[in-house]
C-alpha positions as CSV (number, residue, x, y, z in Angstrom):
1,M,9.9,-3.1,19.4
2,N,11.5,-4.0,16.1
3,D,10.1,-7.2,14.8
4,G,11.9,-7.2,11.5
5,G,8.9,-5.5,9.8
6,M,9.1,-2.6,7.4
7,S,8.8,1.0,8.7
8,E,6.7,3.6,6.9
9,A,9.8,5.6,6.2
10,G,11.6,2.6,4.7
11,L,8.5,1.9,2.6
12,A,8.6,5.4,1.2
13,E,12.3,5.3,0.4
14,G,12.0,1.8,-1.2
15,A,14.1,0.2,1.5
16,I,13.4,-2.8,3.7
17,V,14.3,-3.7,7.2
18,L,15.1,-7.4,7.4
19,P,14.7,-9.5,10.5
20,D,17.4,-9.0,13.2
21,N,18.6,-12.6,12.7
22,A,19.1,-12.1,8.9
23,D,22.9,-11.9,9.0
24,S,23.2,-15.1,10.9
25,D,20.7,-16.8,8.7
26,R,22.7,-16.1,5.5
27,A,25.1,-18.9,6.2
28,A,22.3,-21.4,6.9
29,H,20.2,-20.1,4.0
30,P,22.2,-19.1,0.8
31,V,19.0,-17.5,-0.6
32,M,19.2,-14.8,2.1
33,E,22.1,-13.2,0.3
34,Q,20.0,-12.7,-2.8
35,L,17.1,-11.4,-0.7
36,V,19.3,-8.8,1.0
37,E,20.6,-7.7,-2.4
38,A,17.0,-7.5,-3.8
39,A,15.9,-5.5,-0.7
40,A,18.7,-3.0,-1.3
41,A,17.7,-2.6,-5.0
42,A,14.0,-2.4,-4.4
43,E,12.6,0.9,-5.8
44,T,8.8,0.6,-5.7
45,R,6.4,-0.2,-2.9
46,R,5.4,-3.4,-4.7
47,E,9.0,-4.6,-5.0
48,V,9.6,-3.9,-1.3
49,A,6.4,-5.9,-0.4
50,E,7.5,-8.8,-2.6
51,V,10.9,-9.0,-1.0
52,F,9.4,-8.8,2.5
53,T,7.1,-11.6,1.6
54,A,10.0,-13.7,0.3
55,V,11.9,-13.1,3.5
56,N,9.0,-14.4,5.5
57,H,8.7,-17.5,3.4
58,T,12.4,-18.4,3.6
59,P,12.5,-21.8,5.5
60,G,13.9,-21.6,9.0
61,L,13.3,-17.9,9.5
62,T,9.8,-18.1,11.1
63,E,9.8,-18.7,14.8
64,S,6.9,-19.9,16.9
65,G,5.6,-18.5,20.2
66,I,5.8,-14.9,21.4
67,A,8.8,-12.6,21.0
68,A,10.7,-12.3,24.3
69,D,10.8,-8.5,24.2
70,V,7.0,-8.4,23.8
71,L,6.5,-10.5,26.9
72,A,8.8,-8.3,28.9
73,E,6.8,-5.2,27.9
74,L,3.4,-6.8,28.5
75,L,4.3,-8.5,31.8
76,P,6.7,-6.1,33.6
77,D,5.8,-7.5,37.0
78,E,8.0,-10.1,38.6
79,G,6.1,-13.1,39.7
80,V,2.4,-13.6,39.4
81,V,-0.3,-10.8,39.4
82,E,-3.5,-11.6,41.3
83,L,-6.7,-10.2,39.9
84,P,-9.9,-9.7,41.9
85,R,-12.3,-12.7,41.7
86,L,-15.6,-12.4,39.9
87,S,-18.4,-12.0,42.5
88,H,-21.1,-12.7,39.9
89,I,-22.0,-12.6,36.2
90,S,-24.4,-9.7,35.6
91,G,-27.1,-9.9,32.9
92,S,-30.6,-11.4,33.2
93,L,-32.0,-14.0,30.8
94,G,-34.0,-11.3,29.1
95,Y,-30.9,-9.1,28.7
96,R,-29.0,-12.0,27.1
97,F,-31.8,-12.8,24.8
98,V,-32.2,-9.2,23.6
99,K,-28.4,-8.8,23.3
100,R,-28.1,-11.9,21.1
101,A,-31.1,-10.8,18.9
102,F,-29.7,-7.3,18.5
103,D,-26.2,-8.7,17.7
104,A,-27.5,-11.0,15.0
105,C,-29.9,-8.6,13.4
106,S,-27.7,-5.5,13.4
107,C,-24.6,-7.3,12.1
108,G,-26.6,-9.2,9.5
109,V,-28.0,-5.9,8.1
110,A,-24.6,-4.2,8.3
111,L,-23.0,-6.9,6.2
112,V,-25.6,-6.4,3.5
113,L,-25.4,-2.6,3.6
114,L,-21.6,-2.6,3.6
115,A,-21.2,-5.1,0.7
116,I,-20.1,-2.5,-1.8
117,P,-17.7,-0.7,0.5
118,M,-16.2,-4.1,1.6
119,A,-15.7,-4.9,-2.1
120,V,-13.8,-1.6,-2.6
121,I,-11.7,-2.3,0.5
122,A,-10.9,-5.8,-0.7
123,L,-9.8,-4.5,-4.1
124,K,-7.5,-1.9,-2.6
125,I,-5.9,-4.4,-0.3
126,K,-5.3,-6.8,-3.1
127,R,-3.6,-4.1,-5.3
128,E,-1.4,-2.9,-2.5
129,S,0.4,-6.0,-1.4
130,P,0.5,-9.8,-2.0
131,G,-1.7,-12.0,0.3
132,P,-5.3,-12.7,1.1
133,V,-7.8,-9.9,1.5
134,I,-9.4,-11.4,4.6
135,Y,-7.5,-13.5,7.1
136,A,-8.6,-15.7,9.9
137,Q,-6.8,-15.5,13.2
138,R,-7.4,-17.9,16.1
139,R,-8.8,-16.3,19.2
140,V,-10.1,-17.6,22.5
141,G,-13.8,-17.3,23.0
142,L,-16.6,-18.2,25.4
143,N,-15.4,-20.8,28.0
144,G,-12.0,-21.0,26.4
145,K,-13.2,-22.3,23.0
146,V,-10.9,-21.3,20.2
147,F,-12.5,-19.8,17.0
148,N,-11.4,-18.1,13.9
149,L,-11.7,-14.3,14.0
150,Y,-12.0,-12.6,10.6
151,K,-10.3,-9.3,9.7
152,F,-9.4,-7.4,6.6
153,R,-5.6,-7.9,6.2
154,S,-3.8,-4.7,7.3
155,M,-0.3,-6.1,7.5
156,Y,2.2,-7.5,5.1
157,Q,1.7,-11.2,4.6
158,D,3.4,-13.4,7.3
159,A,4.5,-10.3,9.2
160,E,5.3,-12.1,12.5
161,V,8.7,-13.6,11.5
162,A,10.0,-13.2,15.1
163,G,6.9,-14.6,16.9
164,A,3.5,-13.3,17.9
165,R,3.5,-9.5,18.6
166,W,1.2,-7.0,20.3
167,A,-0.1,-4.1,18.3
168,Q,2.0,-1.0,18.7
169,D,2.1,2.7,17.7
170,G,3.5,3.1,14.2
171,D,3.6,-0.7,13.7
172,P,6.1,-1.4,10.9
173,R,4.2,-4.5,9.9
174,V,1.2,-2.5,8.8
175,T,0.7,-1.5,5.2
176,P,-0.1,2.1,4.2
177,F,-3.7,1.3,3.4
178,G,-3.8,-1.0,6.5
179,K,-2.9,2.0,8.6
180,F,-6.0,3.8,7.3
181,L,-8.2,0.8,7.9
182,R,-7.0,0.5,11.5
183,N,-7.3,4.2,12.2
184,K,-11.0,4.0,11.2
185,R,-11.4,0.4,12.6
186,L,-12.6,-0.7,9.1
187,D,-10.4,-3.8,9.4
188,E,-12.8,-5.1,12.0
189,I,-15.9,-5.2,9.6
190,P,-15.6,-8.9,8.8
191,Q,-16.1,-9.6,12.5
192,F,-19.7,-8.9,12.0
193,W,-19.8,-12.4,10.5
194,N,-18.3,-13.7,13.7
195,V,-21.2,-12.0,15.6
196,V,-23.8,-13.5,13.2
197,K,-22.3,-16.9,13.7
198,G,-22.4,-16.6,17.5
199,D,-18.7,-16.6,18.1
200,M,-18.8,-13.0,19.4
201,S,-21.0,-10.2,20.5
202,L,-20.9,-6.6,19.6
203,I,-19.9,-5.7,23.2
204,G,-17.7,-7.8,25.4
205,P,-14.1,-8.5,26.5
206,R,-11.8,-8.4,23.4
207,P,-10.8,-12.0,22.5
208,E,-7.1,-12.8,22.8
209,R,-4.9,-15.0,20.8
210,P,-4.2,-18.5,22.3
211,A,-0.5,-17.9,22.6
212,F,-1.0,-14.7,24.7
213,H,-4.0,-16.2,26.6
214,E,-2.0,-19.2,27.8
215,V,0.9,-17.0,29.0
216,F,-1.4,-14.5,30.7
217,C,-3.3,-17.3,32.5
218,E,0.0,-18.4,34.0
219,R,1.3,-14.9,34.9
220,I,-2.0,-13.2,35.7
221,H,-4.2,-15.3,38.0
222,G,-7.8,-14.5,37.1
223,W,-7.2,-13.7,33.5
224,E,-9.3,-16.7,32.5
225,Q,-12.4,-15.0,34.1
226,R,-12.6,-12.9,30.9
227,V,-14.0,-15.9,28.9
228,V,-17.1,-16.5,31.1
229,V,-19.0,-14.3,28.6
230,K,-18.8,-14.0,24.8
231,P,-16.0,-11.8,23.6
232,G,-16.9,-8.6,21.7
233,I,-15.8,-6.5,18.8
234,T,-15.5,-3.6,21.2
235,G,-15.7,-3.4,25.0
236,L,-15.3,-1.3,28.1
237,A,-11.5,-1.8,28.2
238,Q,-11.2,-0.7,24.6
239,V,-13.1,2.6,25.1
240,E,-11.6,3.4,28.5
241,G,-8.0,2.6,27.8
242,G,-7.6,1.5,24.2
243,Y,-4.4,-0.3,23.3
244,N,-2.3,1.5,25.9
245,L,-3.5,-0.8,28.8
246,L,-1.3,-3.5,30.1
247,P,-3.0,-6.9,30.0
248,K,-3.6,-6.9,33.8
249,E,-5.2,-3.5,33.6
250,K,-7.4,-4.6,30.7
251,A,-8.5,-7.7,32.6
252,R,-9.5,-5.6,35.7
253,I,-11.8,-3.5,33.5
254,D,-13.2,-6.6,31.7
255,I,-14.0,-8.1,35.1
256,A,-15.8,-4.9,36.2
257,Y,-17.8,-5.0,32.9
258,I,-18.9,-8.6,33.5
259,E,-20.0,-7.8,37.0
260,S,-22.0,-4.8,35.9
261,R,-23.0,-5.3,32.3
262,S,-26.5,-4.1,31.2
263,A,-28.3,-2.8,28.2
264,W,-27.5,0.8,29.2
265,L,-23.8,0.1,29.7
266,D,-23.7,-1.6,26.3
267,I,-25.3,1.4,24.7
268,E,-22.8,3.7,26.3
269,I,-19.9,1.6,25.1
270,M,-21.3,1.6,21.5
271,L,-21.8,5.4,21.6
272,H,-18.2,5.8,22.8
273,T,-17.0,3.5,20.2
274,L,-18.7,5.5,17.5
275,G,-16.8,8.6,18.8
276,V,-13.5,6.7,18.6
277,L,-14.3,5.8,15.0
278,K,-14.6,9.5,14.1
279,T,-11.3,10.5,15.8
280,G,-9.2,7.3,15.3
281,E,-8.2,7.6,18.9
282,G,-6.1,4.7,20.1
283,A,-5.8,3.1,16.7
284,R,-2.6,1.1,15.9
């Protein structure tokens, strides 16, 4: 899936891959000719990043919605997929109280202990490419409420010039340091604040972006069942299948988690997640 981002190879060579519609946009946007010339002349990583940012800020080049090729890959089935219906929501009142207390305390302490490493990460991100250090991305949370999820920026600024895209192996939108952050899941650290605020839990179905959520609800009946519990930083679907799962497969695992969640299952998921952090397995 080429979304007009920059490949790692192109970055190393000082080249840039412009959006697929760049040629047709030259006539509508005279500045595109200058940007293409600047891209060809770029010699350093910083110059490449600056040109890429300029392309993404050129009026008329940014499209809304989800890229068509992304939808075709995520929803290969014709028609509507039917998911099993939730039989019940597991988790007693005591479980939910302990879960919330552990979430708030553990993430609050983590934010304090990681203050210096977070500052180092922020400085590295700022030096590597233009843009904010931490960005907020809208996600769908408990009962369909939309909230801002926080992450360290691992992509070039305004990377989605051709619409919303799903994470992929060797994603060309990801910066070199961003690739390291994703491999070690360090880009997720700011989400501890989401947990402290109560938007999320440490363990639960991974929250989806509104654009994807709306389409999945239409094409995957039962997808909305994932939001009957708080979303999590990690979850059963992430440790069992990572990013390789299709949305319908991920939803089935999330439904199974909701029906069987318990303190012991949450501990198993956390331990498995720690193993993933060491190996970088499934990172994109």
